[in-house]
DRENDO-1510 file (C-alpha; in Angstrom, 1 decimal, always signed):
<recs>
REC; n; res; u; v; w
REC; 1; MET; -114.2; -80.8; +102.1 .
REC; 2; ARG; -112.4; -79.6; +99.0 .
REC; 3; ARG; -113.4; -76.0; +99.8 .
REC; 4; VAL; -112.3; -76.3; +103.4 .
REC; 5; ALA; -109.0; -77.8; +102.3 .
REC; 6; GLY; -108.6; -75.0; +99.8 .
REC; 7; ILE; -108.8; -72.5; +102.6 .
REC; 8; ALA; -107.0; -74.5; +105.4 .
REC; 9; VAL; -103.9; -75.6; +103.4 .
REC; 10; PRO; -102.8; -72.1; +102.4 .
REC; 11; LEU; -103.4; -70.8; +105.9 .
REC; 12; VAL; -101.3; -73.6; +107.5 .
REC; 13; LEU; -98.5; -73.1; +105.0 .
REC; 14; LEU; -98.6; -69.3; +105.7 .
REC; 15; ALA; -98.4; -69.9; +109.4 .
REC; 16; LEU; -95.5; -72.3; +109.0 .
REC; 17; LEU; -93.6; -69.9; +106.8 .
REC; 18; ALA; -94.2; -67.1; +109.2 .
REC; 19; LEU; -92.5; -69.1; +112.0 .
REC; 20; VAL; -89.3; -69.6; +109.9 .
REC; 21; PRO; -87.4; -66.6; +111.4 .
REC; 22; LEU; -88.0; -68.1; +114.9 .
REC; 23; ILE; -86.3; -71.5; +114.0 .
REC; 24; GLY; -82.6; -72.0; +114.4 .
REC; 25; LEU; -82.5; -75.1; +112.3 .
REC; 26; ASP; -79.4; -75.5; +110.1 .
REC; 27; ILE; -79.8; -77.1; +106.7 .
REC; 28; PRO; -76.3; -77.7; +105.2 .
REC; 29; VAL; -75.7; -77.2; +101.4 .
REC; 30; VAL; -79.2; -75.7; +100.9 .
REC; 31; PHE; -78.4; -72.7; +103.1 .
REC; 32; ASN; -75.2; -71.1; +104.3 .
REC; 33; GLY; -76.3; -70.8; +107.9 .
REC; 34; PRO; -79.3; -71.5; +110.2 .
REC; 35; LEU; -82.8; -70.4; +109.2 .
REC; 36; ASP; -82.9; -67.5; +111.7 .
REC; 37; SER; -79.6; -66.0; +110.5 .
REC; 38; PRO; -79.7; -62.7; +108.6 .
REC; 39; GLY; -78.1; -64.2; +105.5 .
REC; 40; THR; -80.5; -67.1; +105.2 .
REC; 41; LEU; -83.6; -64.9; +105.9 .
REC; 42; GLY; -82.4; -62.4; +103.3 .
REC; 43; LEU; -82.1; -65.3; +100.7 .
REC; 44; LEU; -85.5; -66.6; +101.7 .
REC; 45; ALA; -87.1; -63.1; +101.4 .
REC; 46; LEU; -85.6; -62.8; +97.9 .
REC; 47; CYS; -87.1; -66.2; +97.0 .
REC; 48; LEU; -90.5; -65.2; +98.3 .
REC; 49; VAL; -90.4; -61.9; +96.3 .
REC; 50; PHE; -89.7; -63.8; +93.1 .
REC; 51; ALA; -92.3; -66.4; +93.9 .
REC; 52; GLY; -94.9; -63.6; +94.0 .
REC; 53; VAL; -93.6; -61.9; +90.8 .
REC; 54; ALA; -93.6; -65.2; +89.0 .
REC; 55; LEU; -97.2; -65.7; +89.9 .
REC; 56; THR; -98.1; -62.3; +88.5 .
REC; 57; TYR; -96.6; -63.4; +85.2 .
REC; 58; ASP; -98.5; -66.7; +85.4 .
REC; 59; LEU; -101.7; -64.6; +85.6 .
REC; 60; LEU; -100.9; -63.4; +82.1 .
REC; 61; PHE; -99.2; -66.5; +80.6 .
REC; 62; GLY; -100.7; -69.4; +82.5 .
REC; 63; PHE; -104.3; -68.3; +83.0 .
REC; 64; THR; -105.0; -65.9; +80.2 .
REC; 65; GLY; -102.6; -67.3; +77.5 .
REC; 66; LEU; -100.8; -64.0; +76.9 .
REC; 67; LEU; -97.1; -64.4; +76.2 .
REC; 68; SER; -95.5; -61.1; +77.2 .
REC; 69; PHE; -91.8; -60.4; +76.8 .
REC; 70; GLY; -92.1; -57.0; +78.6 .
REC; 71; HIS; -93.2; -57.9; +82.2 .
REC; 72; ALA; -89.8; -56.7; +83.5 .
REC; 73; LEU; -90.9; -53.1; +82.6 .
REC; 74; TYR; -93.5; -53.0; +85.3 .
REC; 75; PHE; -91.3; -54.6; +87.9 .
REC; 76; ALA; -88.6; -52.0; +87.0 .
REC; 77; LEU; -91.2; -49.3; +87.2 .
REC; 78; GLY; -91.7; -50.1; +90.9 .
REC; 79; VAL; -88.0; -50.3; +91.5 .
REC; 80; TYR; -86.9; -47.1; +89.8 .
REC; 81; LEU; -89.9; -44.9; +90.6 .
REC; 82; MET; -89.7; -45.8; +94.3 .
REC; 83; THR; -86.0; -45.2; +94.4 .
REC; 84; ILE; -86.2; -41.8; +92.5 .
REC; 85; ALA; -89.1; -40.6; +94.7 .
REC; 86; LEU; -87.2; -41.4; +97.9 .
REC; 87; THR; -83.7; -40.4; +96.8 .
REC; 88; LYS; -83.9; -37.8; +94.1 .
REC; 89; TRP; -87.2; -36.1; +95.0 .
REC; 90; GLU; -86.7; -36.7; +98.8 .
REC; 91; TRP; -90.4; -37.7; +99.3 .
REC; 92; GLY; -91.7; -39.5; +102.3 .
REC; 93; LEU; -92.7; -43.2; +102.2 .
REC; 94; LEU; -96.4; -42.7; +101.7 .
REC; 95; PRO; -96.2; -40.2; +98.9 .
REC; 96; ALA; -93.7; -42.4; +97.2 .
REC; 97; LEU; -95.9; -45.4; +97.5 .
REC; 98; GLY; -98.8; -43.4; +96.2 .
REC; 99; ILE; -97.1; -42.3; +93.0 .
REC; 100; VAL; -95.9; -45.8; +92.4 .
REC; 101; ALA; -99.4; -47.2; +92.8 .
REC; 102; ILE; -100.8; -44.6; +90.4 .
REC; 103; ALA; -98.1; -45.3; +87.8 .
REC; 104; GLY; -98.5; -49.0; +88.3 .
REC; 105; ILE; -102.1; -48.7; +87.1 .
REC; 106; LEU; -101.8; -46.0; +84.5 .
REC; 107; VAL; -98.7; -47.2; +82.6 .
REC; 108; PRO; -99.9; -50.8; +82.0 .
REC; 109; LEU; -103.4; -49.4; +81.2 .
REC; 110; VAL; -102.0; -47.3; +78.4 .
REC; 111; LEU; -99.4; -49.7; +77.1 .
REC; 112; GLY; -101.7; -52.7; +77.5 .
REC; 113; ALA; -104.4; -50.9; +75.4 .
REC; 114; VAL; -101.9; -50.5; +72.6 .
REC; 115; SER; -100.2; -54.0; +72.9 .
REC; 116; LEU; -103.5; -55.9; +73.0 .
REC; 117; ARG; -104.6; -54.6; +69.7 .
REC; 118; VAL; -102.6; -57.5; +68.3 .
REC; 119; GLY; -102.3; -61.1; +69.5 .
REC; 120; GLY; -99.9; -64.0; +69.5 .
REC; 121; ILE; -96.3; -63.4; +68.5 .
REC; 122; ALA; -97.1; -59.8; +67.5 .
REC; 123; PHE; -98.3; -59.1; +71.1 .
REC; 124; ALA; -95.1; -60.6; +72.4 .
REC; 125; MET; -93.0; -58.4; +70.1 .
REC; 126; VAL; -94.9; -55.2; +71.0 .
REC; 127; THR; -94.5; -55.8; +74.7 .
REC; 128; LEU; -90.8; -56.5; +74.1 .
REC; 129; ALA; -90.5; -53.2; +72.2 .
REC; 130; PHE; -92.0; -51.3; +75.1 .
REC; 131; ALA; -89.7; -53.0; +77.6 .
REC; 132; GLN; -86.7; -52.2; +75.4 .
REC; 133; ALA; -87.8; -48.6; +75.2 .
REC; 134; GLY; -87.9; -48.6; +79.0 .
REC; 135; GLN; -84.4; -50.0; +79.2 .
REC; 136; VAL; -83.1; -47.4; +76.8 .
REC; 137; LEU; -84.8; -44.6; +78.8 .
REC; 138; VAL; -83.0; -45.9; +82.0 .
REC; 139; GLN; -79.6; -46.0; +80.2 .
REC; 140; LYS; -80.1; -42.5; +78.8 .
REC; 141; ASN; -80.3; -41.2; +82.4 .
REC; 142; PRO; -82.8; -38.3; +81.8 .
REC; 143; ASP; -82.1; -35.4; +84.1 .
REC; 144; GLY; -79.7; -37.7; +86.1 .
REC; 145; LEU; -82.7; -39.5; +87.6 .
REC; 146; THR; -82.0; -43.1; +86.7 .
REC; 147; GLY; -78.2; -43.1; +87.0 .
REC; 148; GLY; -77.6; -44.8; +83.7 .
REC; 149; GLU; -75.6; -48.0; +83.8 .
REC; 150; GLU; -74.6; -47.3; +87.4 .
REC; 151; GLY; -78.1; -47.3; +88.7 .
REC; 152; VAL; -79.4; -45.2; +91.7 .
REC; 153; GLY; -78.6; -45.8; +95.3 .
REC; 154; LEU; -81.5; -45.9; +97.8 .
REC; 155; ASN; -81.8; -43.2; +100.4 .
REC; 156; SER; -83.3; -45.1; +103.4 .
REC; 157; ASP; -83.9; -42.0; +105.6 .
REC; 158; ALA; -87.6; -42.0; +104.8 .
REC; 159; LEU; -88.0; -45.7; +105.5 .
REC; 160; PRO; -89.1; -47.1; +108.8 .
REC; 161; ASP; -86.3; -48.3; +111.0 .
REC; 162; PHE; -87.7; -51.8; +111.1 .
REC; 163; PHE; -87.1; -52.1; +107.4 .
REC; 164; VAL; -83.5; -50.8; +107.3 .
REC; 165; GLY; -80.3; -52.8; +108.1 .
REC; 166; VAL; -79.2; -56.4; +108.3 .
REC; 167; LEU; -80.6; -56.7; +111.8 .
REC; 168; GLN; -84.1; -56.2; +110.4 .
REC; 169; ALA; -83.9; -59.4; +108.3 .
REC; 170; LYS; -86.9; -60.9; +110.1 .
REC; 171; ASN; -89.1; -58.0; +109.3 .
REC; 172; LEU; -88.0; -57.9; +105.7 .
REC; 173; TYR; -88.7; -61.6; +105.5 .
REC; 174; TRP; -92.2; -61.1; +106.8 .
REC; 175; LEU; -92.7; -58.3; +104.3 .
REC; 176; ALA; -91.7; -60.6; +101.4 .
REC; 177; LEU; -93.9; -63.3; +102.8 .
REC; 178; GLY; -96.8; -60.8; +103.0 .
REC; 179; TYR; -96.3; -59.8; +99.4 .
REC; 180; ALA; -96.3; -63.4; +98.2 .
REC; 181; ALA; -99.4; -64.1; +100.2 .
REC; 182; LEU; -101.1; -61.0; +98.9 .
REC; 183; VAL; -100.4; -61.9; +95.3 .
REC; 184; PHE; -101.6; -65.5; +95.8 .
REC; 185; LEU; -104.8; -64.2; +97.4 .
REC; 186; VAL; -105.5; -61.7; +94.7 .
REC; 187; VAL; -104.7; -64.1; +91.9 .
REC; 188; ARG; -106.7; -66.9; +93.4 .
REC; 189; SER; -109.8; -64.6; +93.9 .
REC; 190; ALA; -109.4; -63.1; +90.4 .
REC; 191; VAL; -109.1; -66.4; +88.7 .
REC; 192; SER; -112.1; -67.8; +90.6 .
REC; 193; SER; -114.3; -64.8; +89.6 .
REC; 194; SER; -116.4; -64.3; +86.5 .
REC; 195; PRO; -113.6; -62.5; +84.6 .
REC; 196; GLY; -111.2; -65.2; +85.7 .
REC; 197; HIS; -113.4; -67.8; +83.9 .
REC; 198; VAL; -113.3; -65.7; +80.8 .
REC; 199; TRP; -109.5; -65.4; +81.0 .
REC; 200; GLN; -109.2; -69.2; +81.0 .
REC; 201; ALA; -111.7; -69.4; +78.1 .
REC; 202; ILE; -109.6; -66.9; +76.2 .
REC; 203; ARG; -106.6; -69.0; +76.8 .
REC; 204; GLU; -108.3; -72.1; +75.4 .
REC; 205; ASN; -110.0; -70.5; +72.4 .
REC; 206; GLU; -110.5; -66.7; +72.0 .
REC; 207; ARG; -112.7; -67.1; +69.0 .
REC; 208; ARG; -115.3; -69.0; +71.0 .
REC; 209; VAL; -115.4; -66.2; +73.5 .
REC; 210; GLU; -116.2; -63.8; +70.7 .
REC; 211; VAL; -118.9; -66.2; +69.3 .
REC; 212; ILE; -120.8; -66.2; +72.6 .
REC; 213; GLY; -121.0; -62.4; +72.5 .
REC; 214; LEU; -118.1; -61.3; +74.8 .
REC; 215; ARG; -115.3; -58.9; +73.9 .
REC; 216; PRO; -112.0; -60.4; +74.9 .
REC; 217; PHE; -110.1; -57.1; +74.7 .
REC; 218; GLY; -111.5; -55.7; +77.9 .
REC; 219; PHE; -110.9; -58.9; +79.8 .
REC; 220; LYS; -107.4; -59.3; +78.5 .
REC; 221; LEU; -106.7; -55.6; +79.4 .
REC; 222; LEU; -108.0; -56.2; +83.0 .
REC; 223; ALA; -105.6; -59.2; +83.4 .
REC; 224; PHE; -102.7; -57.2; +81.9 .
REC; 225; VAL; -103.2; -54.3; +84.3 .
REC; 226; LEU; -103.7; -56.5; +87.4 .
REC; 227; ALA; -100.6; -58.6; +86.7 .
REC; 228; SER; -98.5; -55.5; +85.9 .
REC; 229; PHE; -99.7; -53.6; +89.0 .
REC; 230; LEU; -98.8; -56.6; +91.2 .
REC; 231; ALA; -95.4; -56.8; +89.5 .
REC; 232; THR; -94.9; -53.1; +90.3 .
REC; 233; LEU; -95.5; -53.8; +93.9 .
REC; 234; GLY; -93.1; -56.7; +93.7 .
REC; 235; GLY; -90.4; -54.2; +92.5 .
REC; 236; VAL; -91.0; -52.1; +95.6 .
REC; 237; VAL; -90.7; -55.1; +97.9 .
REC; 238; TRP; -87.6; -56.3; +96.1 .
REC; 239; LEU; -86.1; -52.8; +96.6 .
REC; 240; LEU; -86.8; -52.8; +100.3 .
REC; 241; VAL; -85.5; -56.4; +100.8 .
REC; 242; LEU; -82.2; -55.7; +99.1 .
REC; 243; GLY; -81.9; -52.1; +100.3 .
REC; 244; THR; -79.3; -51.2; +97.7 .
REC; 245; GLY; -81.2; -49.2; +95.1 .
REC; 246; ALA; -82.2; -49.5; +91.5 .
REC; 247; THR; -80.1; -51.4; +89.0 .
REC; 248; PRO; -80.4; -51.7; +85.2 .
REC; 249; THR; -80.5; -55.5; +85.4 .
REC; 250; VAL; -84.2; -55.4; +86.2 .
REC; 251; THR; -85.0; -53.7; +82.9 .
REC; 252; THR; -83.6; -56.4; +80.6 .
REC; 253; ALA; -85.6; -58.9; +78.5 .
REC; 254; ASN; -83.6; -61.6; +80.2 .
REC; 255; PHE; -85.5; -60.7; +83.4 .
REC; 256; THR; -88.8; -61.5; +81.8 .
REC; 257; LEU; -87.5; -64.7; +80.3 .
REC; 258; THR; -86.4; -65.7; +83.7 .
REC; 259; LEU; -90.0; -65.3; +85.0 .
REC; 260; LEU; -91.2; -67.4; +82.1 .
REC; 261; VAL; -88.7; -70.2; +83.1 .
REC; 262; MET; -89.9; -70.0; +86.7 .
REC; 263; VAL; -93.5; -70.4; +85.6 .
REC; 264; VAL; -92.7; -73.3; +83.3 .
REC; 265; ILE; -90.7; -75.0; +86.0 .
REC; 266; GLY; -93.5; -74.7; +88.6 .
REC; 267; GLY; -96.3; -75.4; +86.2 .
REC; 268; ALA; -98.2; -72.7; +84.2 .
REC; 269; GLY; -101.8; -72.0; +85.3 .
REC; 270; THR; -101.7; -74.0; +88.5 .
REC; 271; ARG; -101.6; -71.2; +91.2 .
REC; 272; TYR; -99.1; -73.0; +93.4 .
REC; 273; GLY; -96.8; -73.9; +90.5 .
REC; 274; ALA; -95.6; -70.4; +89.8 .
REC; 275; LEU; -94.9; -69.8; +93.5 .
REC; 276; LEU; -92.9; -73.0; +93.7 .
REC; 277; GLY; -91.0; -72.3; +90.4 .
REC; 278; GLY; -90.1; -68.7; +91.4 .
REC; 279; PHE; -89.0; -69.8; +94.9 .
REC; 280; LEU; -86.9; -72.8; +93.8 .
REC; 281; TYR; -85.3; -71.1; +90.8 .
REC; 282; THR; -84.2; -68.2; +92.8 .
REC; 283; LEU; -82.8; -70.4; +95.6 .
REC; 284; ALA; -80.9; -72.5; +93.0 .
REC; 285; ASP; -79.7; -69.5; +91.2 .
REC; 286; GLN; -78.3; -67.9; +94.4 .
REC; 287; ARG; -76.9; -71.1; +96.0 .
REC; 288; LEU; -75.3; -72.7; +92.9 .
REC; 289; GLY; -73.0; -69.7; +92.6 .
REC; 290; SER; -71.6; -70.5; +96.0 .
REC; 291; LEU; -71.5; -74.3; +95.6 .
REC; 292; SER; -69.8; -74.1; +92.2 .
REC; 293; GLY; -66.8; -72.4; +93.8 .
REC; 294; SER; -66.6; -74.8; +96.7 .
REC; 295; SER; -63.7; -77.1; +97.4 .
REC; 296; GLN; -65.8; -80.1; +96.7 .
REC; 297; VAL; -66.3; -79.1; +93.1 .
REC; 298; ARG; -62.7; -78.0; +92.6 .
REC; 299; ASP; -61.5; -81.4; +93.8 .
REC; 300; LEU; -63.5; -83.2; +91.1 .
REC; 301; PRO; -61.9; -84.5; +87.8 .
REC; 302; ALA; -61.6; -81.8; +85.1 .
REC; 303; VAL; -64.4; -83.4; +83.0 .
REC; 304; LEU; -66.8; -82.8; +85.9 .
REC; 305; GLU; -65.2; -79.7; +87.5 .
REC; 306; LYS; -65.5; -77.4; +84.5 .
REC; 307; PRO; -69.3; -77.8; +83.8 .
REC; 308; LEU; -70.2; -78.0; +87.5 .
REC; 309; SER; -68.3; -74.7; +88.2 .
REC; 310; GLU; -70.8; -72.9; +85.9 .
REC; 311; PRO; -74.1; -72.2; +87.7 .
REC; 312; LEU; -75.9; -71.4; +84.4 .
REC; 313; PHE; -74.9; -74.8; +82.9 .
REC; 314; ILE; -76.4; -76.6; +85.9 .
REC; 315; LEU; -79.6; -74.5; +85.9 .
REC; 316; GLY; -80.0; -75.1; +82.1 .
REC; 317; THR; -79.4; -78.8; +82.5 .
REC; 318; LEU; -81.9; -79.1; +85.4 .
REC; 319; PHE; -84.5; -77.1; +83.4 .
REC; 320; ILE; -84.1; -79.4; +80.3 .
REC; 321; LEU; -84.5; -82.5; +82.4 .
REC; 322; LEU; -87.5; -81.1; +84.2 .
REC; 323; VAL; -89.3; -80.1; +81.0 .
REC; 324; PHE; -88.5; -83.4; +79.4 .
REC; 325; PHE; -89.6; -85.7; +82.2 .
REC; 326; ILE; -92.2; -83.4; +83.9 .
REC; 327; PRO; -93.7; -81.3; +81.1 .
REC; 328; GLY; -96.5; -80.1; +83.4 .
REC; 329; GLY; -94.0; -78.6; +85.9 .
REC; 330; ILE; -93.6; -79.4; +89.5 .
REC; 331; ALA; -97.2; -78.7; +90.4 .
REC; 332; GLY; -98.4; -81.2; +87.8 .
REC; 333; PHE; -96.1; -84.0; +89.0 .
REC; 334; GLY; -98.7; -85.5; +91.3 .
REC; 335; GLN; -101.3; -85.6; +88.6 .
REC; 336; ARG; -98.8; -87.2; +86.2 .
REC; 337; LEU; -98.0; -89.9; +88.7 .
REC; 338; ARG; -101.8; -90.7; +89.1 .
REC; 339; VAL; -102.1; -91.0; +85.3 .
REC; 340; LEU; -99.1; -93.4; +85.2 .
REC; 341; ARG; -100.6; -95.5; +88.0 .
REC; 342; ARG; -103.9; -95.8; +86.2 .
REC; 343; ALA; -102.2; -96.7; +83.0 .
REC; 344; ALA; -100.1; -99.4; +84.8 .
REC; 345; SER; -103.2; -100.9; +86.4 .
</recs>
């Protein structure tokens, strides 16, 4: 029954989410229009993209125990390389996807082989150094490819018509949903495989893995490359969903820290947790900006109006409360309730 439920529940959720663009339900405050409106579908698509990207980071942090501060580098690789291939080099869609896929494997393979020579905080610092190098490279604008601080606009001529324009919000939503579903399927299969069991053993105690005769380096490199490749695909989907082009904001260390916050909010190493955390954090981040400038907030007393008009303050407060009262994240809330019930009885 558990195995059947493990297959049926994701399929039912996927089917329900796929029907969202066909529903005209209006949910005030949460969304600024009905579910089938282009604006709401665009927001939901962005939430789904970051749900998938957060899960790629959870593969490293939650399942393998690797704290990386450079995951933004591989997301940015997908964004910039795809934009450059389509806009600067004027390639077609398939060749552009091909070069992104190759780079999405080779770059983390090389950088991961170097980074994983050390562990713990040293590993985090090395990944941060590589990410900072990528950020500097983007800002230097070599041969005018990256656009420096201005970024690069996307030439959509090579893209299919059903992925271009506001009127294609439904298709872009389904694309983002497909990406999130693909990441979930790949991560779930990988974690349940033999290497996945070794990843979790490395997370708990790497020394014990060495004692039983296994070499953790190869397994950690596999997790690193897989997570980075999926993040690179996420950069491509993000680019198509927004349709604006590459921007330097995706290269910053803050981007990786945001992914870490998403995973912690949802619950590290829980499969569904990172998806929930990425989706809810992105939704709150986008909507709080609109709500903070609303007339309801402006009419409040000054002692409340000033902090509530700052979205980052609200997000920070919610994050602190969540970590304090639900340390296992949203996904672990049900288990925590069961423990409290047993303790009370």
